[in-house]
N, C-alpha and C positions, 0 to 999 in steps of 0.2 A: 277286365282292365291291369293288369300290369303299373305299377306306379315305379317314381322312378327319384331316386335322394340327388338332386342336384350341387354338388359342389361346385365353390362360392368359379371357378376358372372354367369352362366348357367356351370350345370354339364352333363352332355351325360355318358349315359350311354346304354349296350348293352340292346335291352328289348326281345331276343327272347323267354328267360322262360314266359313272358309276355302274348303278341299275340301272335304267333306261327308261327312269321314269315317270313321267313331267310330272312337276311341284315335289322333289323330292331333295331332303336334306339329311347333311349326317353329325349327327354335334357326340366330335368327341371332348371328354374330362380328360386332364392334368395326369391322370390316374393310365390311362390309356381304354376305358370302356372307350366300344360304342356304338352307336346309336344308328341306325336310317327311321328318317322316317318322312310322309310323304300326303298332300291335301288335296280336296279334290279342288280348286283354283290358287291360282298365283297371288289373290290375293288374301285366301287364307292361309297361306304360306307364310307371306308379311306378318298376318296378326299371332301363330303361333310361335314363331319365332321371334319376334319382339318379347311377345309375351315368356317364351322362355327364358332372352337376354336377363329381362328385369330382374325371372324366381331365382335365378344363379346370382344375384346380388343381394338376395335378402337373406 
């Protein structure tokens, strides 16, 4: 597993239309780095997205 250092300003958006994978989302940093993720369920996605938002503010 690769670790990602989160910058303080990230943009998290839904990625289904882009990659056609359920429960997927895109994380983009202010410097233009983009990461695509997906989860097994919508509930899991909500937890992960919220955790990323909190972690990026730390």
